[in-house]
C-alpha positions in Angstrom: 19.8 104.0 -130.8 17.5 106.1 -128.8 17.3 104.7 -125.1 14.6 105.4 -122.5 15.5 105.2 -119.1 13.0 105.2 -116.2 12.6 104.8 -112.5 11.2 105.4 -109.2 7.9 107.4 -110.0 5.5 106.7 -112.9 5.8 109.7 -115.5 2.3 111.4 -116.1 3.8 112.1 -119.5 3.8 108.7 -120.4 1.0 107.2 -118.5 -1.7 109.6 -117.7 -1.2 111.5 -121.0 0.0 108.7 -122.9 0.2 108.4 -126.8 1.9 106.1 -129.2 3.8 108.8 -131.0 6.0 109.5 -127.8 7.7 106.1 -128.1 7.9 105.9 -131.6 11.4 107.2 -132.0 12.5 104.9 -128.7 14.3 101.7 -129.5 14.8 100.4 -126.2 13.5 100.9 -122.5 15.7 100.5 -119.1 13.9 100.5 -116.2 16.0 101.0 -113.0 13.5 100.0 -110.5 10.8 101.0 -107.9 8.0 101.2 -110.5 4.5 99.7 -110.5 4.4 96.5 -112.7 1.3 97.7 -114.0 3.0 100.7 -115.3 5.7 98.7 -117.1 2.9 96.3 -118.4 0.9 99.2 -120.0 4.4 100.3 -121.6 5.0 97.1 -122.9 1.6 96.9 -124.8 2.3 99.6 -126.9 6.1 99.3 -127.4 7.8 97.8 -130.1 11.0 96.9 -128.5 12.4 95.4 -125.6 11.6 96.4 -121.9 14.4 95.6 -119.8 14.4 95.9 -115.9 16.2 95.5 -112.5 14.6 95.4 -108.9 14.3 98.5 -106.8 14.2 98.2 -103.1 10.5 98.4 -103.3 10.0 96.0 -105.8 8.9 93.1 -103.8 5.4 93.1 -105.5 7.4 91.9 -108.6 7.7 88.2 -107.0 4.1 87.6 -107.4 3.0 90.1 -109.8 6.0 90.5 -112.5 5.6 93.0 -115.3 4.5 91.5 -118.3 6.2 91.5 -121.4 9.2 92.8 -119.9 12.7 91.1 -119.3 14.6 91.0 -115.9 18.1 91.3 -116.3 19.4 91.0 -112.6 23.0 89.4 -112.4 23.5 88.9 -116.3 24.6 90.6 -119.3 22.0 91.1 -121.9 22.8 91.7 -125.2 20.5 94.0 -127.6 21.8 94.7 -131.4 25.2 94.2 -130.3 24.9 96.3 -126.8 25.9 94.5 -123.8 23.8 95.4 -120.6 24.8 94.5 -117.4 21.9 94.3 -114.8 22.3 94.8 -111.2 19.4 96.1 -109.1 18.9 96.7 -105.5 19.8 99.1 -102.8 22.1 99.1 -99.5 20.4 97.0 -96.9 19.0 99.5 -94.2 16.1 97.1 -93.1 14.5 93.9 -93.6 13.3 92.9 -97.1 14.1 91.8 -100.5 16.4 93.7 -103.0 18.4 95.2 -100.4 22.3 94.2 -100.2 25.5 95.0 -97.9 28.6 96.2 -99.5 30.0 92.7 -99.2 26.8 90.9 -100.6 26.9 93.2 -103.7 30.8 92.5 -104.3 29.9 88.6 -104.2 27.1 89.2 -106.8 29.7 91.1 -109.0 32.4 88.3 -108.5 29.8 85.7 -109.5 29.6 87.6 -112.9 33.4 87.2 -113.9 32.6 84.0 -116.6 30.0 86.3 -118.2 32.1 89.4 -118.1 35.1 87.6 -119.8 32.9 85.6 -122.3 31.2 89.1 -123.2 34.5 90.9 -123.2 32.9 93.5 -120.8 29.7 95.6 -121.1 28.4 98.8 -122.5 25.7 99.8 -120.2 25.6 99.2 -116.3 22.1 99.3 -115.4 21.3 99.3 -111.5 18.9 100.6 -109.1 21.2 102.3 -106.5 24.0 104.8 -107.6 27.6 104.2 -107.0 29.4 105.2 -103.8 29.9 108.9 -103.4 28.6 109.5 -106.9 25.3 111.0 -106.9 24.4 109.1 -103.8 23.3 110.5 -100.3 25.0 110.3 -97.0 22.0 108.4 -95.3 22.4 104.3 -95.5 19.1 103.9 -97.4 20.6 106.0 -100.5 24.4 105.5 -100.3 25.7 103.8 -103.3 27.9 100.7 -103.9 31.5 100.6 -103.9 31.5 97.8 -106.5 29.8 100.0 -109.1 32.8 102.2 -109.3 35.1 99.3 -109.8 33.3 98.0 -112.4 33.4 101.3 -114.4 36.9 101.7 -113.8 37.9 98.3 -115.1 35.4 97.9 -117.8 35.0 101.4 -119.1 31.2 101.1 -120.1 29.8 104.0 -122.0 26.8 104.3 -119.7 25.9 103.8 -116.0 22.4 104.2 -115.6 20.5 104.2 -112.2 17.7 105.5 -110.1 16.8 105.6 -106.4 18.0 108.9 -105.6 15.3 111.4 -106.6 16.0 114.6 -108.3 13.3 116.0 -105.9 15.5 115.4 -102.8 18.3 117.9 -104.4 17.5 120.3 -107.3 21.3 120.9 -107.9 21.8 117.0 -108.2 22.8 116.4 -112.0 20.7 114.5 -114.5 24.1 113.3 -116.3 27.6 113.6 -115.0 30.6 111.4 -115.8 33.1 109.0 -114.0 36.3 108.5 -116.0 35.1 107.3 -119.3 31.8 106.4 -118.3 28.6 109.0 -118.9 26.3 108.4 -115.6 22.8 108.9 -116.0 19.9 109.5 -113.2 16.8 108.1 -114.8 14.4 109.4 -112.1 10.8 109.5 -113.8 12.2 109.7 -117.4 15.5 110.1 -119.4 16.3 109.9 -122.9 19.7 109.2 -124.3 21.3 108.1 -127.7 23.7 105.3 -127.8 25.5 104.7 -131.1 25.1 101.3 -132.7 28.1 98.6 -132.7 29.0 99.4 -136.0 29.4 102.9 -135.6 31.3 102.5 -132.5 34.0 100.4 -134.2 34.7 102.8 -137.2 
């Protein structure tokens, strides 16, 4: 399965210079937040598969104008063709506003998922806006990562952790992909394409 991850800034390649052929080989789109709902709605108009999203810290407009044809997966495990996707959007709380959390608040959100995690026997992709603590994050509070994400990867060993929030233009040495224990970490800034094996291939 070919998965397109997007975040933080609208891609001119996909929006200004769009053609349907650019999405022809994509099976699933994951949005990590801080994107215009008009952009996601535009992609949904032409895309043949689902677009799943979590909120970024600048997505307050979604409350009154959510992206058309897209699926919010906040605080749940969404299963697509056997792939279990856990959504936890938002950033560290650094001012008043929606979709911002303290470390304790994010840990509380994770604890509330215990039954869903048990029922689904874990998850395959962790989809977030913020990075994990001291894993591609920044020292400043707005771009600091969540400690709870590290614990989720350590316990459930998902194949992928996909996040945004930390723009690659902040630090040109920052990696697009890296790893944490058994999980591949993808920074979805603007757009990133990766391949996920289907469940039958993984079970062989």
